[in-house]
Backbone as JSON Lines, residues from 0, in Angstrom:
{"i":0,"aa":"M","n":[0.84,-1.19,0.0],"ca":[0.0,0.0,0.0],"c":[0.88,1.25,0.0]}
{"i":1,"aa":"I","n":[0.53,2.19,-0.84],"ca":[1.26,3.46,-0.88],"c":[0.62,4.37,0.16]}
{"i":2,"aa":"K","n":[1.44,4.8,1.11],"ca":[0.97,5.7,2.17],"c":[2.06,6.73,2.39]}
{"i":3,"aa":"F","n":[1.74,7.97,2.14],"ca":[2.71,9.04,2.32],"c":[2.68,9.5,3.77]}
{"i":4,"aa":"E","n":[3.85,9.58,4.38],"ca":[3.95,9.85,5.81],"c":[4.28,11.3,6.14]}
{"i":5,"aa":"R","n":[5.28,11.85,5.49],"ca":[5.74,13.2,5.88],"c":[4.65,14.24,5.62]}
{"i":6,"aa":"Y","n":[4.05,14.18,4.45],"ca":[2.96,15.11,4.09],"c":[1.71,14.26,3.85]}
{"i":7,"aa":"S","n":[1.06,13.89,4.95],"ca":[-0.06,12.94,4.85],"c":[-1.24,13.49,4.06]}
{"i":8,"aa":"H","n":[-1.33,14.82,3.92],"ca":[-2.43,15.39,3.12],"c":[-2.33,14.98,1.65]}
{"i":9,"aa":"I","n":[-1.17,14.52,1.22],"ca":[-1.01,14.05,-0.16],"c":[-1.83,12.78,-0.38]}
{"i":10,"aa":"N","n":[-2.0,11.97,0.66],"ca":[-2.87,10.8,0.56],"c":[-4.3,11.22,0.22]}
{"i":11,"aa":"D","n":[-4.79,12.25,0.9],"ca":[-6.14,12.76,0.65],"c":[-6.26,13.33,-0.76]}
{"i":12,"aa":"L","n":[-5.22,14.04,-1.19],"ca":[-5.22,14.63,-2.52],"c":[-5.3,13.55,-3.59]}
{"i":13,"aa":"C","n":[-4.47,12.52,-3.44],"ca":[-4.49,11.41,-4.4],"c":[-5.84,10.71,-4.4]}
{"i":14,"aa":"E","n":[-6.36,10.45,-3.21],"ca":[-7.66,9.78,-3.1],"c":[-8.75,10.6,-3.79]}
{"i":15,"aa":"H","n":[-8.73,11.9,-3.58],"ca":[-9.74,12.77,-4.2],"c":[-9.7,12.64,-5.73]}
{"i":16,"aa":"Y","n":[-8.5,12.75,-6.31],"ca":[-8.41,12.73,-7.77],"c":[-8.59,11.33,-8.35]}
{"i":17,"aa":"I","n":[-8.25,10.31,-7.62],"ca":[-8.55,8.95,-8.07],"c":[-10.07,8.8,-8.22]}
{"i":18,"aa":"K","n":[-10.8,9.31,-7.24],"ca":[-12.26,9.25,-7.3],"c":[-12.8,10.18,-8.39]}
{"i":19,"aa":"A","n":[-12.24,11.38,-8.49],"ca":[-12.71,12.35,-9.49],"c":[-12.51,11.82,-10.91]}
{"i":20,"aa":"F","n":[-11.4,11.12,-11.14],"ca":[-11.12,10.56,-12.46],"c":[-11.72,9.18,-12.63]}
{"i":21,"aa":"D","n":[-12.3,8.65,-11.56],"ca":[-12.84,7.28,-11.56],"c":[-11.79,6.32,-12.11]}
{"i":22,"aa":"D","n":[-10.61,6.4,-11.53],"ca":[-9.44,5.67,-12.02],"c":[-9.22,4.4,-11.18]}
{"i":23,"aa":"E","n":[-9.85,3.31,-11.62],"ca":[-9.74,2.05,-10.89],"c":[-8.33,1.48,-10.93]}
{"i":24,"aa":"V","n":[-7.63,1.68,-12.02],"ca":[-6.26,1.18,-12.14],"c":[-5.38,1.85,-11.08]}
{"i":25,"aa":"M","n":[-5.51,3.15,-10.95],"ca":[-4.71,3.88,-9.97],"c":[-5.13,3.51,-8.54]}
{"i":26,"aa":"A","n":[-6.41,3.29,-8.32],"ca":[-6.88,2.87,-6.99],"c":[-6.22,1.55,-6.6]}
{"i":27,"aa":"K","n":[-6.13,0.63,-7.54],"ca":[-5.48,-0.66,-7.29],"c":[-3.98,-0.48,-7.05]}
{"i":28,"aa":"L","n":[-3.37,0.43,-7.81],"ca":[-1.94,0.7,-7.62],"c":[-1.65,1.26,-6.24]}
{"i":29,"aa":"M","n":[-2.54,2.11,-5.73],"ca":[-2.35,2.66,-4.39],"c":[-2.42,1.54,-3.35]}
{"i":30,"aa":"E","n":[-3.18,0.51,-3.63],"ca":[-3.28,-0.63,-2.72],"c":[-2.07,-1.56,-2.82]}
{"i":31,"aa":"S","n":[-1.64,-1.82,-4.06],"ca":[-0.59,-2.82,-4.28],"c":[0.82,-2.23,-4.29]}
{"i":32,"aa":"G","n":[0.93,-0.94,-4.63],"ca":[2.23,-0.3,-4.76],"c":[2.8,-0.47,-6.16]}
{"i":33,"aa":"V","n":[3.8,0.3,-6.47],"ca":[4.47,0.25,-7.77],"c":[5.52,-0.86,-7.72]}
{"i":34,"aa":"T","n":[5.34,-1.84,-8.61],"ca":[6.26,-2.99,-8.58],"c":[6.9,-3.29,-9.94]}
{"i":35,"aa":"S","n":[6.54,-2.51,-10.97],"ca":[7.1,-2.75,-12.3],"c":[7.25,-1.42,-13.03]}
{"i":36,"aa":"E","n":[7.97,-1.48,-14.13],"ca":[8.14,-0.29,-14.98],"c":[6.78,0.2,-15.48]}
{"i":37,"aa":"D","n":[5.91,-0.73,-15.87],"ca":[4.58,-0.33,-16.34],"c":[3.8,0.37,-15.24]}
{"i":38,"aa":"D","n":[3.86,-0.16,-14.01],"ca":[3.21,0.5,-12.87],"c":[3.76,1.91,-12.68]}
{"i":39,"aa":"A","n":[5.08,2.03,-12.79],"ca":[5.73,3.33,-12.59],"c":[5.28,4.34,-13.63]}
{"i":40,"aa":"I","n":[5.09,3.9,-14.85],"ca":[4.61,4.79,-15.92],"c":[3.18,5.22,-15.64]}
{"i":41,"aa":"V","n":[2.33,4.27,-15.28],"ca":[0.92,4.58,-14.97],"c":[0.85,5.55,-13.79]}
{"i":42,"aa":"F","n":[1.61,5.26,-12.75],"ca":[1.62,6.08,-11.54],"c":[2.09,7.5,-11.86]}
{"i":43,"aa":"S","n":[3.22,7.61,-12.55],"ca":[3.79,8.92,-12.88],"c":[2.86,9.73,-13.77]}
{"i":44,"aa":"T","n":[2.26,9.07,-14.74],"ca":[1.33,9.74,-15.65],"c":[0.11,10.24,-14.89]}
{"i":45,"aa":"F","n":[-0.39,9.43,-13.95],"ca":[-1.52,9.86,-13.12],"c":[-1.15,11.11,-12.32]}
{"i":46,"aa":"V","n":[0.02,11.11,-11.71],"ca":[0.43,12.25,-10.89],"c":[0.43,13.53,-11.72]}
{"i":47,"aa":"W","n":[0.94,13.46,-12.94],"ca":[0.96,14.66,-13.78],"c":[-0.44,15.06,-14.24]}
{"i":48,"aa":"K","n":[-1.31,14.09,-14.46],"ca":[-2.71,14.4,-14.77],"c":[-3.35,15.1,-13.58]}
{"i":49,"aa":"M","n":[-3.01,14.63,-12.38],"ca":[-3.53,15.24,-11.16],"c":[-3.02,16.68,-11.01]}
{"i":50,"aa":"V","n":[-1.75,16.9,-11.3],"ca":[-1.18,18.25,-11.23],"c":[-1.92,19.2,-12.17]}
{"i":51,"aa":"E","n":[-2.17,18.74,-13.38],"ca":[-2.91,19.57,-14.34],"c":[-4.3,19.91,-13.8]}
{"i":52,"aa":"Q","n":[-4.96,18.92,-13.18],"ca":[-6.3,19.15,-12.66],"c":[-6.28,20.07,-11.44]}
{"i":53,"aa":"I","n":[-5.26,19.95,-10.61],"ca":[-5.11,20.86,-9.46],"c":[-5.04,22.3,-9.97]}
{"i":54,"aa":"N","n":[-4.23,22.53,-11.0],"ca":[-4.12,23.88,-11.58],"c":[-5.43,24.33,-12.2]}
{"i":55,"aa":"E","n":[-6.09,23.43,-12.9],"ca":[-7.37,23.75,-13.52],"c":[-8.43,24.06,-12.46]}
{"i":56,"aa":"D","n":[-8.46,23.27,-11.41],"ca":[-9.42,23.51,-10.33],"c":[-9.18,24.87,-9.68]}
{"i":57,"aa":"E","n":[-7.91,25.22,-9.5],"ca":[-7.59,26.53,-8.91],"c":[-8.05,27.65,-9.83]}
{"i":58,"aa":"E","n":[-7.79,27.53,-11.13],"ca":[-8.19,28.56,-12.09],"c":[-9.7,28.72,-12.15]}
{"i":59,"aa":"N","n":[-10.43,27.61,-11.97],"ca":[-11.89,27.65,-12.05],"c":[-12.56,27.87,-10.71]}
{"i":60,"aa":"G","n":[-11.78,28.01,-9.65],"ca":[-12.34,28.24,-8.31],"c":[-13.05,27.03,-7.73]}
{"i":61,"aa":"N","n":[-12.72,25.83,-8.21],"ca":[-13.33,24.62,-7.67],"c":[-12.78,24.33,-6.28]}
{"i":62,"aa":"I","n":[-13.66,24.0,-5.36],"ca":[-13.26,23.67,-4.0],"c":[-12.87,22.19,-3.95]}
{"i":63,"aa":"V","n":[-11.64,21.94,-3.53],"ca":[-11.13,20.58,-3.4],"c":[-10.51,20.47,-2.0]}
{"i":64,"aa":"L","n":[-10.96,19.49,-1.25],"ca":[-10.47,19.29,0.12],"c":[-10.58,20.57,0.95]}
{"i":65,"aa":"G","n":[-11.65,21.29,0.73],"ca":[-11.93,22.49,1.51],"c":[-11.24,23.76,1.04]}
{"i":66,"aa":"G","n":[-10.45,23.67,-0.03],"ca":[-9.74,24.84,-0.51],"c":[-9.91,25.06,-2.0]}
{"i":67,"aa":"A","n":[-9.87,26.34,-2.4],"ca":[-10.0,26.67,-3.81],"c":[-8.65,26.69,-4.5]}
{"i":68,"aa":"D","n":[-7.56,26.69,-3.72],"ca":[-6.22,26.72,-4.31],"c":[-5.34,25.71,-3.59]}
{"i":69,"aa":"N","n":[-5.15,24.56,-4.22],"ca":[-4.31,23.53,-3.64],"c":[-2.93,23.47,-4.29]}
{"i":70,"aa":"T","n":[-2.62,24.51,-5.08],"ca":[-1.32,24.52,-5.74],"c":[-0.17,24.59,-4.73]}
{"i":71,"aa":"E","n":[-0.45,25.08,-3.51],"ca":[0.6,25.12,-2.49],"c":[1.03,23.72,-2.05]}
{"i":72,"aa":"M","n":[0.23,22.71,-2.4],"ca":[0.58,21.33,-2.08],"c":[1.54,20.71,-3.1]}
{"i":73,"aa":"L","n":[1.77,21.36,-4.21],"ca":[2.6,20.78,-5.27],"c":[4.03,20.45,-4.83]}
{"i":74,"aa":"P","n":[4.7,21.32,-4.05],"ca":[6.04,20.92,-3.57],"c":[6.0,19.68,-2.68]}
{"i":75,"aa":"D","n":[4.96,19.58,-1.84],"ca":[4.81,18.4,-0.98],"c":[4.57,17.15,-1.84]}
{"i":76,"aa":"L","n":[3.75,17.31,-2.86],"ca":[3.47,16.2,-3.77],"c":[4.76,15.74,-4.45]}
{"i":77,"aa":"N","n":[5.53,16.68,-4.95],"ca":[6.79,16.34,-5.61],"c":[7.72,15.6,-4.64]}
{"i":78,"aa":"Y","n":[7.83,16.08,-3.42],"ca":[8.68,15.43,-2.42],"c":[8.24,13.98,-2.19]}
{"i":79,"aa":"E","n":[6.95,13.79,-1.92],"ca":[6.45,12.46,-1.6],"c":[6.6,11.49,-2.78]}
{"i":80,"aa":"I","n":[6.28,11.95,-3.97],"ca":[6.39,11.08,-5.14],"c":[7.85,10.74,-5.41]}
{"i":81,"aa":"S","n":[8.72,11.72,-5.35],"ca":[10.15,11.48,-5.58],"c":[10.71,10.49,-4.57]}
{"i":82,"aa":"Q","n":[10.38,10.67,-3.3],"ca":[10.87,9.76,-2.27],"c":[10.34,8.35,-2.47]}
{"i":83,"aa":"Y","n":[9.07,8.25,-2.78],"ca":[8.47,6.94,-2.99],"c":[9.11,6.23,-4.18]}
{"i":84,"aa":"M","n":[9.26,6.95,-5.29],"ca":[9.82,6.33,-6.49],"c":[11.28,5.93,-6.29]}
{"i":85,"aa":"K","n":[12.03,6.68,-5.49],"ca":[13.39,6.27,-5.14],"c":[13.35,4.98,-4.33]}
{"i":86,"aa":"Q","n":[12.44,4.94,-3.38],"ca":[12.32,3.78,-2.49],"c":[12.01,2.49,-3.26]}
{"i":87,"aa":"V","n":[11.15,2.58,-4.28],"ca":[10.76,1.37,-5.02],"c":[11.62,1.13,-6.26]}
{"i":88,"aa":"G","n":[12.59,2.02,-6.51],"ca":[13.54,1.79,-7.59],"c":[13.12,2.27,-8.96]}
{"i":89,"aa":"F","n":[12.15,3.19,-9.02],"ca":[11.69,3.69,-10.32],"c":[11.78,5.21,-10.43]}
{"i":90,"aa":"H","n":[12.75,5.8,-9.72],"ca":[12.89,7.26,-9.77],"c":[13.22,7.74,-11.17]}
{"i":91,"aa":"S","n":[14.01,6.97,-11.92],"ca":[14.37,7.4,-13.28],"c":[13.13,7.46,-14.18]}
{"i":92,"aa":"T","n":[12.17,6.57,-13.94],"ca":[10.91,6.6,-14.71],"c":[10.14,7.87,-14.36]}
{"i":93,"aa":"W","n":[10.06,8.19,-13.08],"ca":[9.39,9.42,-12.63],"c":[10.06,10.64,-13.26]}
{"i":94,"aa":"E","n":[11.38,10.67,-13.28],"ca":[12.11,11.79,-13.87],"c":[11.83,11.9,-15.37]}
{"i":95,"aa":"R","n":[11.81,10.77,-16.06],"ca":[11.57,10.78,-17.51],"c":[10.16,11.29,-17.82]}
{"i":96,"aa":"I","n":[9.17,10.79,-17.09],"ca":[7.78,11.24,-17.31],"c":[7.65,12.72,-16.96]}
{"i":97,"aa":"S","n":[8.33,13.14,-15.9],"ca":[8.28,14.55,-15.5],"c":[8.89,15.45,-16.57]}
{"i":98,"aa":"R","n":[10.04,15.05,-17.1],"ca":[10.66,15.85,-18.17],"c":[9.74,15.98,-19.38]}
{"i":99,"aa":"S","n":[9.07,14.89,-19.72],"ca":[8.19,14.94,-20.89],"c":[7.0,15.86,-20.63]}
{"i":100,"aa":"N","n":[6.58,16.01,-19.39],"ca":[5.48,16.91,-19.07],"c":[5.92,18.37,-19.03]}
{"i":101,"aa":"F","n":[7.17,18.61,-18.69],"ca":[7.69,19.98,-18.7],"c":[7.91,20.49,-20.11]}
{"i":102,"aa":"S","n":[8.25,19.59,-21.02],"ca":[8.57,20.01,-22.38],"c":[7.35,20.08,-23.29]}
{"i":103,"aa":"S","n":[6.19,19.62,-22.79],"ca":[5.0,19.66,-23.66],"c":[4.18,20.9,-23.46]}
């Protein structure tokens, strides 16, 4: 199970967007953890989709987890995801997916 400890609010953020996107694959990944390159790609891609939605929700004034602007959580999200991906051995996949999102 993926459980973020240092910034536990990231668990709530992920749970919210998993439900908002109705993403059963990601829900299962949160339960089982990232164990393969394919999992790492799915996980990393979801995180960037979530980042885009966080920004969109802020621009549109959508209330998420009691706030209209959750962009201040982005550094915490980056920390937790980076630490987790290092721990499970797929940090290079996270970096590659992140670079592709910065350049698009």
